[in-house]
Each structure stands twice: as structure tokens, then as C-alpha cells.
N, C-alpha and C positions, 0 to 999 in steps of 0.2 A: 583673434590674429593681433589686435592692438597690443594685448599684454605681452605676446610672443615677440612682437616688435620691440617692445621697450626693455624686456628681458635681454634679448639679443643684443640691443644697443649698449646695455649696462656691460655685457660681456665683452662687446668690441672695445670698449672704453677702457675696461680692465686689462685686457690682452695689450692695448697700446702702451698701458701704462707698465705693464710688467715686462714687456719685450725690450731688451736693451742691446741685444746684437743684431747686425745686419742681417738682412735675409739670407745671404750665403751661409750664414752659420747658425741661425736660429728662426724658427717659424712659430708663432703661437696661434693653434688651431682653436677656432670657436667650437668645434666639435659639435655642431649643430647641424642634423641632416637636412636636406634643402626642403624637406616639407614640415608640416606641423606635427607628424608622428616623430616619436623620440629615438626610432631604430629602424634600419632598412627592413623592407618586407623579408622575412624569413624564408628560407629554401630556395633562394637563388630566382625568386618571382621578379619580374619586371616592376620598377617602382610605378607609383600611382602618378600619371603626368598630369594630373587636375591639380597637384598641392603647388602651392605658390611659395617663392622663395620669401623669406621673413626679412631681407634686407634688400635696398634697392642698389642694384649695380648693373652697368651697362649691359653685361653678358648674362641672359637668364640661363637658368639650369637646362632648360631645352636647347638653348643655342649653343651651350658649351658641349652638352652630348654631341648634337650635330658637328661641331668642330672638331671634336674628340675622333668622332669615327670617320671624319674625311681625313683629318692631318696624320693620324696613325693607322688609318685602314683597318679598323676593327671588324671582323667578320661579323655577319648578321646574326650568327646563332649566339654571339656573346651579347647577354642583357644587362641593363644597367641595375647593379645590386644596390649601391649605395652611393649617396653625394654628401658632400659637406664644404661649406664655405669658410674660408680660414682668412685672418687677416695678418699679414706680415709686416714687421718693422723694418724699415729701411734706413739708411743713415740720415735722408733728410725728408722721410715722409712714411708713407706706409702703401702697400698694395693688398688688394683682395684676390683670392684665387680659388677657383672651384677644385675639388678633386673628386674626381668620379672612379668607381671601382665596377669594372665590367667582369662579368664570370660566365664561364660555360660550363653546363651541368647537363649531364646524360645519365638517364635512370638514377637519379638520385645522387650521383657521384660528379665531384668538382674535377673537371678536366683541364683547366685554363683560368688565369686570371689576368687582367690588364688594368693597371691604375694609370691614370693620367690627371695632371695638373694643368688648368687652364687659366691664363689670366682673366680676372672676371671684369677688368675694365678694357681690354682691347683684344681679348681672344688669342693672344700669342701662347703657344704651346711651352709650357716650363718644364714638364716632366712627363716621362712614361716609363713603365718597366713592365715586363711580361714573364709570367711563367706559364710554362705547359706542362702537364702530366703525360709524357709521351715516352714510356719505357721501351717502345719499339724503335725508338731514333737512334741510329749507330752514327756517330760522327766518324768521318774517315781519318786514316791517318797513313801516310802524312797529311797535313791539313789542306782542305781544298781553298782556303783563303787565309793567306799568310798577312802579316800587319801592313806590308805595303799596300797590298790590294783592300785590305779593310780601311785604309786611310781614304781611299777614292770612294768608297761605298759612305764613310762619313760625311765627306764633303758635298756629296750629292744629296745626302738627307738634309744637311744643314741649308743648302741652296733651297731646297723644298720646302723646310719648316720654318727657317730662321733665317731667310735671305739678307734681311736688313743688319744683320751682324756679321755676316760673312767678311766683309772688309775690316773688321775691327778686332779680327782674331789671329792669332799666330799659332801655329802647331807646336806642342809641347813635346820634344822628342824624348824626354826622361820619364814622362809620367805612364806608368802601367806597362812599362816595356818588361817583357819576361827574359833575363839574361841568359837563362839555361833554355836550350831548345826543348819544345814540349815532348813529352813521352805518350800523350795519349791525345787523341782528336778532341776531347772535351775542353776546348781553349777559348775563353772570351778576350777579345782584344780591346782592352780598355785605352780609349784615346781621350786625349784632352787638348782644347783648344784655348788659349788663354787671353784675356781681353789687352788689347793695345790701347795705351792713353798716351798720346805724345811720342809714339813709337816706343814705348818703355813698358814691358809685360807688367798688368796687375794681377797676380797670380790667384787672388782669392775671387776674381770673377772670372767665369769660364763657360765653355760648353764641354760637356762630357759625353762620351757614345760608348756604348759596348756593342761590339759587332762578334758575332760567334764564328767558329771556325767554317761554317757553310755559307757565310755571307749575309746572314740575317742581323737586322738591328734589334737588340735586345734590350736596351736601355738608352735614354736620352736625358739629359738634365741641363737646364738652363740657368745658371747663377750668376745673376747680373743685377747690379744696383745703379739706375741712372741718376740717383739722387746725391751721389757721392761728389763732394766739391775736391777736385784735384788741384794741387798748387801748381802755378806756372813757375817752372825753373829755368832761369836765364842761364845760370853758371853752376856747375856741380863739379865735383872731385873727378878726377879721371880714374879709370881702373886702378892705374899704377899706385896713384895717390892712396886710392881705398883700400889696395891691399897693404900699404903701408901702414895705414891706420889699423887695420883689423890685426895685422901681425904684433903692433905695438899693444895692442889690448888683449892679446890672447894669453891666458893663464891657465895652463894645464894644471889639473888637480890630481895629485897621487892618490890612488884608490885601491884597496883591495876589492877583486871581484871573485865571484866564484861560478865558473862555467857548470851549468847543471847537467851537461851531457858528457862530461869528461870519461875517457876511458881510464880503466886504473881508479885507484883511489882518489877521491876528489880533494883539492886542496886549493886555498886561496893563492890567486895571483895578482901581481902588483901591476898597475896599469896607469898611465899618464892618461886622464880624461880631458877632454875640450869639447864643451858644449858650443852649439853655434851661437854666433855673434853677430849684432847689426848696428851699424853706424847710420848717423844722418849723411845722407849722399851730399849735401852742401857743406856743413860744418865739420864732418869727420866726428861728432860727438857719439861717444858709445850711448845705445839706447838699451832701456830695461828690456827685459825678457817676459814674455807673458807668464803668469804666474797662477796656476789652476788650484792650487791649495793654500790658499793664502792665510787661513787660520793656523796652519802648523807649520809655517816658515819663519824665518827671520834671520838676524845676522850672528853668524856662527862666531863664538868669543876667540880670541886671538890666544888666549890661554887656556890650560886646563883647568878644571875645578879644583885642583891642588897641584902643586910642583911636585910631591912625592905621595905613594899610596898611603893612606891612613890606617892600613890593616892589612892582613895576611888572607888569601883566598882560602874559603873554609875547605876543610879535609872530607873527603867522601866517607860515608858509612851508611846506618840504616836509620831511617827516619820513620818513628810511629805515627800513627793518625794523631795521638795528643801532642806529639812534639810539633807535628805540622800545624795543628790548630793553635797551640801556643805560640808558634812563629809568627803567625798572621796576626794574634791580638797583640804581641809585643811589638810589631812593625807598624800596625795601623789601629785607628781609632774605629772599632766597630759601633755602629749606632746602637743606642740604648734599646733593648727589646730583641736584641738580635738572638736567633735560635738556630744551631746548626741542624740543619734537616737531610743533610746528602753529604758523604763523602765517599771518593773513589780513588783507589791506587792503581796506575798504570804504569807498564814497562814497555818500551817501544826501542826496537833497533834503530838507531839513526844511521842510516848508511852513508851519510854524508861524512861523518867523523868517525864511523867504524867502531861505534860505541853504543851500549845500551844505556837508554835514558829512563829515569822512572820519576814519577812526581805525582802528588797529591792534588787532587780537585775536590775544593770544600765550597760548600753552599749554605748560606744562612736565610732565613727569613726573619724581616723585622717587623715586630707586632706592638701595638699599642691599645690598651683596653681590650685586648682579645681580637683585634681586627689586624690583618696583614696590610701595612703601610710602606712597604719597601723590601729590598733583598740586597744581598752582597756576596761576594765569591772570591775566591782567591785560589792561586796554584802554587804548590810549595814542591821544591826541587826533593826528590824522594832519597836522594844519595846525602846532599849537604845541607838542607833544612833551609836554603835560601828562598825567599819568596819571589816568584817569578812575575806574579800579577796579583793585582787587587781591584776589586771594582763594588762600589756602593751605590745605591740608587733608591731615592725615595718617591713614592707615587704621590702625585695629585699635590705637590708643593705648592701653596699659595704665593704667587708673585706679590713681591714687595717693591714698592716704589722708592726712589731715593737713590744715592749713589752706593756702589759696593761697600761692603765695611772692611773689605782687605784691599788695600791698594796694589796694582800691578807689580810696583817695587817689593812690596812685602811678599806677595805670593811668589816671585822670582826668588826670593832669599828661602822660602820654605820648600820651592822645589829643588834648590841646590843643596839645603841640608838633608832633604830626604834622599838623595844620591849618596851623599857621604855616609848616612847611616845605613843603607841597605846595600851598597856596592862599594865599601870602603876600599877594598883592594885595586879598584879600577879608576878612582878618581883622579889619578895622574894621566888617564888616557880619555876622560870624557870631557867634552866641550860644550857648554851651555849655548843654547840657541836663543838669542835675546829676540822675544816678538817684538813686532812693530807695534808701539804704544796707540798707533791711529785706528787699529782694529777694535780697540776696546774704549775708544772716546765717545762720551755722550750716551753711554749704556747704562742703564737702571739695574739693579738687582735681578729684577724680574725678566728683563730683557737677556741677560747673559749671565748664566749661574755659575760659570767655570770660566778659569784661566787654563790655557793649555801651553805645556811646554815640553821641548824635547832636547835631547844630548846627543851629540854627535861621538861615536868611538873611533878615534884614531890611535894607529899603532906606528910609531916613528914618524909621526905626522902624515900617515896614509888613513884616510877615511875607510873604515869598515862598512861598506855600503849594505850588506845584509844584517848588521847589527841595529837594533833600534832601543830606545830608551824614552817614554812619554810618561809624563805626569800631569794630572789635572787637580786643580785646587779649587774648592768652593770659595765663589765670592763673598760669601755671607760669614761663614764659619772659619775659614782657613784651613779646613781638613783637606786631607788626600781623599778624592772620591774615585781617582783610577789611576792606576799605575802599572806599567809593564815594562819588563826589561826583557827582550829577546837578544840573548849573546850566545852565537854559535861557539861550540868547543873546539875550535881547531888551534893547533900549535903554531907559533909564530916566531922568527929568529929573534934570539936575544939582542942582537945588533942590528941596526938598519942597514941593510944590504947596498952594494954599491948600484947606482943608478945611472942612467944615461942624462946628459946635460938637458935642462929643459928648453934651451933653444933648439936642440935637435928634435925634442918632442913636438915643438911649434911647427918646425921645418916638415915633419912627418903629418903632421895634422892638416896643414895646409896643402898637403898634395891628396889627403882624403876629401877636403871641402873644396868646393870652388865658389867663387864671388858671384852673387847674382844681383842687378840692379833692378827694383822693384818698388811698388807702393805697398804701403801697409796701412789700416784703417786703425786710428787711436779715436778711443771712445772715452769720453769724460763724463761721470757721475757727480751731479752735485747734489747735496742734501742739507736743508738749513743753510744754503749758501756757501757750504764748505764742500770742496771736492773729496769723493771717498773712492776707494779701489773698486772696480768692479765686481771682483768676487766677493769682496766683502758686502756688497749691495745684494747680490744674488742670494747669498746665505741669510741675510737679514730678511730678505723678501719672502724665501721660502719658510723662514720659521715664523712669520707674522710679525716681525718686530718693527718693519718699515711699510709704509704704505706706497704704491705705485705714485699717487700724484702728490707725494712729498718730494719727489725727486726730478730733476732736469736733465737731460741727456743731449749730449752733442757730439757729432763725429766729424771728423776731418781725416783727410788721406795724407801721409808723409811718404817722401822719397828715400829710400833707404839702400845702402848695400850691404848684403848679408850674406853668410856663409850658407851653404845648403849642401849635403853630402853628395858625392859623385855615384854614379850608377856602379853598384857592385852586386853579386849575387849572395852576399852573407853579410851578418853582422860581423863586426870585429872590434877589437880593442888594442892600444898600442902597450906593448911588454915595454914596462919601465926599467928593466933590468937588462934587456938584450937591445930594444930599439926596434923589435921585429913586430910586425902584426900578427894577431892571434885570432881565430874565430872564437867568437863571444860564448857560442854553444858549447863548443866542445875543447876549447883551449889548445887547438893544435895550431902549429903554426901555417900561416898563409900569407898570401900577398896580393896587393891591391892590382896590380896588373898580372892577368893570368898567364902562365906561359903557353907560346903556340908552337905546335908542332911544326917542323921546318921540313921533315922528310915525309911528307903524305901530300903534298901537292901533286896533283895529277893520279894519284894511287885510285886504283878501281874502286876501293872503299873509302874514298876520302871522306864524303859526307858522314858515313856512319862511325870512323874514326873519331871525327870531329865532336860527334854528339857523346861517345864515351870518354873522350879526354874532358868534355865540359862537365861532365858529373864525376870525375876524377875516378872512374872505374878502371882507367888506364893512366899510369903516370908518364909525365914527359921528363926526361932527363937530357940537360944539355940541349934542350931544343928539338928533341927527337923521341917520337913515340915508338919506333921500331916496329913497323906494321908486318914486317914478314918475320919476326921473331915468333917463335912458338909461346902461345899463352898458356898461364899455369893455371892450376886449379882454384888457387884464391882468387886470381883475377877474374876466371869465368863465372865463379859463384857471386862475385861481388858485381858483376854484369847484370845477371839474373835477377839477383835480389833487387837491385836498383830498377830495373826495367818493370818488375812486378808492383814495386811501390811507387811508382810514378817519380823516380828519381831521388825520392826521401830515403834519408839513411835509417836502417831499421834502430839505430842507437836511440832515437827519441823514445822507441818503447822500451827500452832496456834501461830505465831510471836507476838512480841510486848508486851504490859503490860496487863497480863491476868486478874490482880486484877480489871483491869478497863472492862473487858469482862462481859456480863451479863450471868449470870448461867441460864440455861434452868429448872434446878429442884431446889426446894428450899431447899433440903437437901444433894446438892453436890455443894459447894461453888467453887470459882476460886481456891482457896488455896488448895483444897481437893486433894490427890493423884491419886483420881480417876476421876478428872474434865475432862482431856484431853480426856479420853478414853470414859466416859459417853458422852460427847458432840460429839466426833467421830462418835460413835455409832448411836446417834441421827441424824446426819447429813446424815449417809450412810443408813438411815432408818432402822437399826436393831432393835430400841425401838422407842416407842411413850412417848410423854409427858403425856398422861392420865391426871391424877389429879394434875399434876405438883411436884408430889414427886416420888422419884426414889428407896429409901431405900436400900443403898448401903450394909448395913451390913444383909439384909434379907436373908434368905434361898431361894433356886430354886428347883422347883419341874421337874420331867424328862418332864413333858409335855411342860413346859417353856422352859426348855433347848432345846427340839426338835424344836419348833418354832424359836428360836434364829439361830440355825444351818442351818434350811432351808431358812430363811431369808439371812443368808450369803451366801448360795450357789446360791441365786436369783430365788429360786422356791416357794416363798411363796403365790404369786398369783396363781399359778397352784395347789398348795397344797389345796386352799380352795375349790376346786372341788372333795372333798373327795369321790365322788359317782365312779370316775374312777379309784379308787385304791382298789385291791382286796386285803383287810387286813383281817385275820381273827382271830383279837386277842380276847382272852376269856374275857378280861374285856373293849372291845371296847365301851361299854356304858358309861365307866367312863371317855373316852378319850375326851377332849375337842377339841383338835388339831389333828383329825384322819388322815386328809392327810399327815400333816407334820410327824406324827408318822409312817405312813407307809413308807414315803421317808427315814427317818433316819435309819429304821427297814431294808429296801430294801438294802441300801446302805452299810449295816453292820457298820454304825456310832454308833447306840446304839442296843443293844440286848434284847432279851426277857427272862423272868423267867418262865419256864413252860407254855410258850403259852400267858404268859400275859406281857403287856406292863407297868404296874404299874405307871401310870401318876401322882400319886399324891405324890409317894416315892421322898423323897429330895435326892439331889445328893451330893455324897462326891467329896473332893478334886481329890481324886485319880480317881474316875468316870468321872469326868470332863475334867481331863488332858487327858484320854484314848479317849474320845470323840472328843476332838479338834485334837488330832494326826489323829484319822480316818477321821476328816473332810478334813485334809490337803490331805490325800492320794485320798479321794473322788473327791476333786477339781481339782487334777491333771488329774485323770482318765475322769472326765468331761469335760476337756478342748474340744471344738469343732473346728474342722477344718473347714475355709470357704468354701462355695460351689464354685467349679471352673466350669466355663460354657465353 
């Protein structure tokens, strides 16, 4: 036991030194079970209560279990499967926490798990989440518990579990909001209550609670650090002053983006991008943004590699294996002893650009004295012979002490020369990213064997976000050990297109963002008496290039005004040519403020119509949805497919170039707004090809809608046995789909008028919306639990 305590004490010390983020962002677990055994008892058996915790804490494992069962109301049939004690670094200290896993197991099958974290020093519940394998559970639709009611349930739980925090929190109305009404009863209301400090929200400390649509608490999380030192601010900028500072600092970047779900042929679109900014709430000074890719970023040069291209783009032809091998050898220095051991030629239809691509993949083994000591690989364009990538790696290279043989400046020059050599026709469009020298300071050859560089591709000043060029230089030899150039083959305009003014772009983006006053935690890492970026420290620590006891860490909170996105139900970008907003996934025009129908207030199907408008199944023109107009076949199919897919557009399943896809109907082309919905309906057997025409603008009879709904429910084959249904419609002789009509009326999806089904009557937009709303209700009620033997 004494040895176990020593070992754990060492692990705790290491965790303390390794952990550099506050508990709200990072926790370093000891990963040591509560007893001396190395693992929890297998098979879901209860843990041995006689085992002692290897660390002295105020709350024992047994007391933590008792608290967990009391606070979370864990049923008796759930047994403790495992426990661990973790130490978490805070801004100004640490805390210990028990992690307890309870399981319910019947006849060898796990039916449920509950995970609980308890503060090991004061017994406060820090977290719990639960999972139940209960396929017979059927969430009702519409929801039993809406978001407003879920808030009351959450506050009652906080009063019970964390009463000391209740007066220090403020409800965050933006977090977890589902802007689109749900189309299923399987909904979790995610609620967050931010910590208040001096009446200002600190959004990185909070209480989160998930409440399901039946009113059950499914998850609780207390992210709180009482050791943070918050500055006392006597005077700060007003919101008006802060907005002026943020506006002055805003610098939209011209960028080519590529929506991945475009209808028709995919093409790059020009966007003005503006990342969220933050300023000091007292001085107005612009704050640096967090950077989680420290080693691969830097400052983009103001000028391209060359003013004019150094050569012409290679012409397409046919490249043989020998030519591909020679191209790699001519471009890069293969290590001595390299033997080609594999080559592969591939052709692939690139649907993004509508062209077939070909390339050679080559692999070498590097040997010395008959032993394999490394490998190399390369890819070569099978049409032009351009080397697309190269990689060389040596196994078990002995670390060498001392400074690198090649300086950062020399390596930078080598990377630029490499791009001139391999991409001469693009040098006027490539911009070198100058790395921050601090990331390489104080490193010996053995600690850092490569310099990493990247280049940004710009066309008429616009960054091409989907292109990338990267080069890695060996710090000892100056050789290129890694090179890759991904360049999408799109066509771009010969001249820069006309753009909106940057001031207008700023105006638009500042309607997208809102200004928030909050605190943020700033952490400073010092090594050998010098500050180093935290991202660099993490990489060095993970690579074993620095030891935890060699650094010092301090954390302080600062008050900032920052830009945060407003609540909208889609990801958008600003079209730099038109100034309009577009959907980032589809490229379709959209708007931040959704149109509201002005002609459905008080309509008998108002709620159902609002649902269809929210999911864009029905359009709104000039503020009107026209509920009493006849619905078209295209609109009806769109409603049905969206309802079946929980509101998701099926276009996400039709990746690639839709313009190249063959339309199944001669009157619904690939560029039609109904294309993906009609094709999805055909694939799901909701409609038939028939004579090859769909007639999307045609009207729909009640008989036709009944068949569609029954097909969606999966009962169409059964409905064809109409003699088993007792349907006494006064007009049954006129009904073509009698079984289907009986089902939709029996399920109250469609109604009768004076005992008549009225099969030939055409359906209005309001009637269709109501029918699909009732379809959603019936679908939830008809979910069948599996038979348990």
C-alpha cells in the first residue's frame, strides 16, 4: 500500500505540472481505480468495499457513492462498476474529484449507465450523465415538456443540488436553443446558466443541464473555478464606445469558399469573411485570438513570392510510371539506399470540378547494410507530371545536441525556392506565411528536427481557403522531407470582379454579430524565465521536449467586449459581389431575419403552417404564405421528405456534382429546387417513375395525399388489402385508394366531411401542413417496441 501511495503521489504531481488549462477546459485524471486493483471488477459486479483509497481526501469513495446515490437518486439496481480519483488544475490551485460509474445489468446485458463526479473535498456534485437502453420508450409528439417548462425543472434541480450557486448565475437565453421547431419527440433541452461576477457574465464558468422532452434530467455539469482572480473595474468603455472600437478594428478578408452541398455544378464563391474580435473593456485595445494550430501559422506576407509567374502551367498528356518516378527524383532528393517497392496508378472522377483526375502513388523503402532504415513516398499528377506530394522519413534517428545546422531564415529561403521550382506558374498567387521565430527558439536539433512552412493561395487578393501548400525542411540537412500541394482545379475570372465596399461588408457583419461584455481567462506559461505560448508548451510537453516542473503557470481574468454570433438556424457567409447572405453549405441566398407570414394569424392551421415555413417547405412571398391556395406536387413531396428526415434536407446525402447526376423525371432537372426531394422520395419508394414525368407544379387530390402519407408510414402494402378495413365512407365508390383512406382517417391524419372522404378534392397548403403535422404525431405513436423473449 505504501508503494501504491508513493506511485500515486508521483502521478498526482505529474498531473499538476502537466495540466495548464483551467478545470472548465481541461482535467488530468489519475486514472487510478479507487482500490489497489488495477481495474474495475468485470461483469458489472459491485466493487469490493474493503479496498482503501490510495490518497487522503475529505470524501472517501464510500461517502462519494452515498452522496451520488442521494443527489442523483440512483436506483438500487444500479451497482458501482468503477471509481477513479482525478486531480484537476484550477487557475489558482487544484481540486480532487471522484468519478463513479454505476451500471444496471440484467441477464448479462447492460441496460443503463450513470456516471457521477463528486468533489472529493466538499462533496459537491460536479457532473452526472445517464444512458438507458430502453427501445420501448416512445417520446410523444408534440413535446410534453417545452423549453420554458424545462427551465423550471432545471432551476428546481439546481436548488436541490447546487443551492449555493443559484444566486450567482444567470440564464443564457442563446445557449442550446433549437431555432427550428422539432419534428420528433426525441428532444433534449440543453440549458446553460452563466456565472455572474460583479453583475457581468463569465461565460466559461457555468451550470449546464439537459432536460428531455418527458421532463427528466439527463445531464448536469458544474464548470466552476473559485480560484480565479477577477479584476475590479471601476471604469470601462460604454457599449457604444466598444462598438465603435470593434467597428474600427474589423477588417473583412476576401475569401473564395466552396459550399459542399451546392445544387448543380459546384463553383467557388467570393465571400467577405470576418472572424469575431475582442477588445479590452477598459482600454479598447484589440486582443489576440486564441490559436490552436501554433506550429502551422504565422504572418502572411504582403506580397506574393514573385510579381509575375515564372513559367507556364504544364499541359496535360499521359505520364508513365518511369516518368512519374523521374519527376520525383528530379524534384526532391531521395535518401541513399531508396528502392521503389510499390507504384499505383489511379483515376478518379472529381465531381467538384467535373473532370477525371489521374495520379501515380509511389513508395520507396530506404535501406542501409540490408536493413530497412526509413521510407519515402510521392504522388504525381498522371496528366501533367507535376509532383503533388513528397514525404521522407528515417527510423530511429539518433538525437543530436546543439543548435540546428540550418537557421530558420535559411530554411525559409529553401521553402520559397521549392515553391518556385515546383509551382512556377503560380508564384504570383502564392504568399509565404512567415512563422513566428519564438516557436523555434531554444530548441536543439534533437528536439525539433523540422521547420514547417505554408503558403496561402490568393487570386486577385482573395484567399482560396480550400487550397494548401506545405513544406517541411530538415533542421540538420536543409533537405525537404515533406511537401504537399493541394490545388483544386477550378476556373477563376481573368479579372477581379466588382465587389461591394468593405465598409458595407463591415456593416453587414456587425448585424450578424452582437457585442458581449464578459471575462476571459488569460494563462501565461514561463519556461527558463521566458514566456512561451501555451500551444507551443502543449506540443513540447507531449513530445517530451520539456518537463512539467520546468515551467511556471499563472492565470488571470480580464474584462473584454467581444463579438459573438447571433442566433440563426444556418451557417452563412457574405457574398462579396452582391452583399447578400448565402447559406455556407448550399450557396443559396438567404437572410438573417427570416420572413414571417402575415396571413396565417388566427388560421385554423396556424401552428402547422408555421412549422412548414420554418423548414422552408412552403415559401413566403411578400409576407404571405397563402394558406388557402392549392398545394403543388413539388411542395407536398418536399414537406413529406423533410418530415421523414427530421427536417434535414436530403441534399446532404447527394454529395458531389448534382449537375452530372441523371434526373429520374424529365420535368425535374438537377438544378431544380425540388430535385433532391423528388429523388429522395423516389429512392424511399414514396413515388414511382410512371411515365417519366412528375409535374411538380401540378395539384394534389386527397386520394393522392392519403397514399403518400401511408407510404411514408410504411403501411402501403397492407393498405392494398382494403377488404380488411371497415371503412363506411359515403363516397367510397369514388375512392381509388380505399385502404389508404381508411388508415389516414383511422389515425386522424385526415378527416371526413359529413361522412365523405372527398377523394377528388384538391388539397390546400393549410390542409397539407396539418396532415403532415398529424403524420408526425402518428409516427411517434406507432413506434413499436421489439419483442423481448
